[in-house]
C-alpha positions, 0 to 999 in steps of 0.5 A, spaced: 559 489 494 557 493 500 558 500 499 565 504 502 561 508 506 558 503 509 564 499 510 567 504 513 561 505 518 562 498 520 569 499 522 567 504 527 561 500 530 566 494 531 570 497 535 564 498 540 560 493 544 553 493 542 550 489 537 547 494 530 543 494 524 545 499 519 539 500 513 541 505 507 538 507 501 538 512 495 534 514 489 530 519 485 523 520 484 520 525 479 513 527 479 508 531 474 502 535 476 497 535 470 491 541 472 485 542 467 489 539 461 495 542 462 502 540 465 503 545 471 508 542 475 514 538 475 519 536 479 525 531 480 527 529 488 533 525 490 533 522 497 539 518 500 541 516 507 543 512 513 539 509 518 543 506 524 540 502 530 543 500 536 542 494 541 545 495 548 543 492 554 536 491 553 535 498 550 535 500 543 537 507 540 536 510 532 539 515 529 540 517 521 544 522 517 542 524 511 546 523 504 551 516 503 558 520 503 560 522 510 567 524 513 569 519 518 567 524 524 560 524 521 560 517 522 563 517 529 558 522 531 552 518 528 554 512 532 556 516 538 549 519 537 545 512 537 549 509 543 547 515 547 540 514 546 540 506 547 544 508 554 538 514 556 531 511 552 527 506 554 525 503 548 525 495 549 530 491 544 528 485 542 535 483 538 536 483 530 534 478 525 539 472 523 540 471 516 534 467 512 534 464 505 531 470 501 529 468 494 530 473 489 522 476 487 522 478 479 520 484 475 520 489 481 526 493 477 525 496 470 532 500 469 529 504 463 526 508 470 532 509 473 536 511 467 530 516 463 532 523 463 528 528 466 526 531 459 524 524 457 519 523 463 517 531 462 515 529 454 511 523 457 507 527 462 507 532 457 504 527 452 498 524 458 496 531 458 495 532 450 491 526 451 487 530 456 486 536 451 484 532 445 479 528 450 475 535 452 475 538 445 472 531 444 467 532 449 466 539 450 467 544 456 463 541 461 469 537 462 475 538 466 481 533 466 487 533 470 491 527 473 499 526 475 504 521 473 510 520 477 516 515 477 522 513 481 527 508 484 530 506 490 537 502 492 537 499 498 541 495 503 541 492 510 547 489 514 547 487 521 551 485 527 548 477 526 551 476 519 545 480 515 548 482 509 543 484 503 542 489 498 536 490 493 533 495 488 526 497 485 522 501 481 515 505 481 511 508 476 504 510 477 499 514 473 492 517 475 486 521 472 481 526 475 475 528 471 469 533 472 463 534 468 459 540 471 452 541 467 446 542 471 449 538 476 456 535 477 460 529 477 466 526 478 471 520 477 478 518 480 482 512 477 490 511 479 494 505 478 501 504 480 506 499 476 513 497 477 515 498 470 515 503 464 509 498 461 505 502 465 504 507 460 501 503 455 495 503 459 495 511 459 489 511 455 485 506 459 486 510 466 483 516 463 477 512 460 476 509 467 476 515 470 471 518 465 466 512 466 466 513 473 465 521 472 459 519 467 456 515 472 457 519 478 454 525 474 448 521 473 447 519 479 441 521 485 441 519 492 437 512 492 432 509 497 434 506 504 436 499 503 437 493 507 439 486 504 444 483 499 449 487 497 455 486 492 462 490 494 465 491 487 473 491 488 475 498 490 468 498 496 470 490 499 478 493 499 475 499 503 472 495 507 477 490 508 482 495 510 478 496 517 478 489 518 486 488 516 488 493 521 487 487 526 492 483 523 498 487 525 502 484 530 503 491 533 496 492 534 494 485 537 500 485 541 498 492 544 491 490 545 488 495 539 486 488 536 479 484 535 484 478 535 489 475 540 491 469 537 489 464 531 484 460 530 478 464 531 472 463 526 472 471 523 470 471 517 464 467 512 468 460 509 468 463 502 473 468 504 481 467 504 487 472 505 494 472 505 500 478 505 504 475 499 510 480 498 513 474 493 508 476 487 513 478 480 512 485 479 507 486 484 508 494 487 508 491 494 513 486 493 520 485 495 525 479 496 527 482 503 523 487 508 526 493 512 530 489 517 532 483 512 529 477 514 526 474 507 519 475 504 514 470 504 507 469 503 503 469 510 496 466 510 492 471 514 485 468 513 484 461 510 476 459 509 474 464 515 479 462 520 485 466 522 490 463 521 496 468 523 498 476 523 503 481 519 509 481 523 516 485 524 523 482 528 520 486 534 513 484 535 514 476 532 519 476 538 515 479 544 509 475 541 513 468 541 512 468 533 517 468 527 518 475 523 513 474 517 517 479 513 513 485 514 517 490 516 516 497 513 521 503 513 526 509 510 532 511 513 529 516 517 525 511 521 525 505 524 521 499 522 514 499 523 509 493 521 506 494 514 502 490 508 505 487 502 500 485 497 494 483 500 491 478 496 484 475 497 483 469 493 477 470 488 471 465 487 466 463 482 460 468 482 458 472 476 456 480 478 451 479 472 447 474 476 446 480 481 440 483 483 440 489 488 444 494 490 452 494 488 456 499 492 462 501 487 466 506 490 465 509 498 470 513 502 470 515 509 474 509 511 479 512 516 473 513 520 472 507 522 473 504 529 477 498 527 476 494 534 469 495 534 468 494 526 463 499 526 463 504 520 459 509 516 462 510 509 459 515 504 457 512 497 461 516 492 458 511 487 453 505 486 447 501 482 440 499 483 440 493 479 433 491 477 432 486 472 436 489 466 436 496 469 442 499 473 440 505 476 447 509 478 446 512 485 451 516 490 451 520 496 448 515 501 452 512 506 453 505 507 453 503 514 455 497 518 460 493 522 466 489 518 466 483 522 459 482 520 460 484 513 465 479 512 461 473 517 455 474 513 459 473 506 455 469 501 460 469 495 466 472 492 466 474 485 470 470 479 473 476 476 479 480 481 481 487 480 489 489 482 487 495 486 495 498 487 498 493 492 492 488 493 488 483 489 480 482 490 474 480 488 467 483 488 463 480 494 456 478 495 454 479 502 448 483 507 448 490 508 444 497 509 444 503 505 441 509 509 
């Protein structure tokens, strides 16, 4: 049922000769910070508001108001402000979506997260810090353990003058751990994971153990020798490289000439690679039934066996480019929709990492410094391994350099064991690379 405050706003809008879209949301986020095994920060934030887009004579106006309970005068002012901005602005308006067939995505809402009292959430965070304290007591004073826990929910809705009328709700829960080991040298390891339900709490020990394992390997690692040849990118490193490539698949970048690509059909990667965007994954942290404009969530093939098949699009850029929206408009009530990815899914292969000899790159950072259009990158190796026979020597501090388009075209095999990293499902990748 449409809330009363939205019906009141609709009645005001229906007096005006304009096209309109209302996006509203309300929710709560609780976050907790653990420093040196001690729960140091705890906060709970509530948020809510209404965003209004107006289409008038080919131009768009946008305005918003915080909170959901407003007087008639406040809502009148919201409408007048959005209309005025459409009249004096120069933002082109391409219309709003019409109603589509929306299928409910399962397991993206857990009532336990919405209903949990702040005191109980605080206890969970305190328990997570106590696990870290116990681990430090077991390992000794050379280790420092930190981390975070957060959870939240949101109720949201989209309504427009074309007849879209949708409402939904979702929840999120996340855990992270950061471990530092100091002795004659130092090493660190970070691991975090996000979930849709409180069942993620069951992985608190594994989250900590993965961070500890990475810290241990990072502590023992030394800079490796320069290397060029076959490399195995573990899922985390592959995702970092892939993120540079994905910027070229955003419709706004394609339309504005900020993409390497202009149309589907081009060979852009090795034929062992197939990539899709899929907000319909049950329980996926990037999943939704409809996007921020009310377009249905759908699986969108982006690359199939190395061939570019499509881009991620919202309604505006789909209209400008002559396509249909792929349901990839993301937003909150303070912003107009922007194009974003949901769950990025890379199809796994049949390659087993145990077969590999050479350089394994486990973790890198610095992908934000890369040029997505040229594809050139120079990423710091946070952790990798040199594999010679049965010996696996950890390395760090080198630079993994190259060009993302060449890396993907030279890909030889995809790992058979994929990993979920937040909203991405990614296998490892065997390709040709250079480490300096």
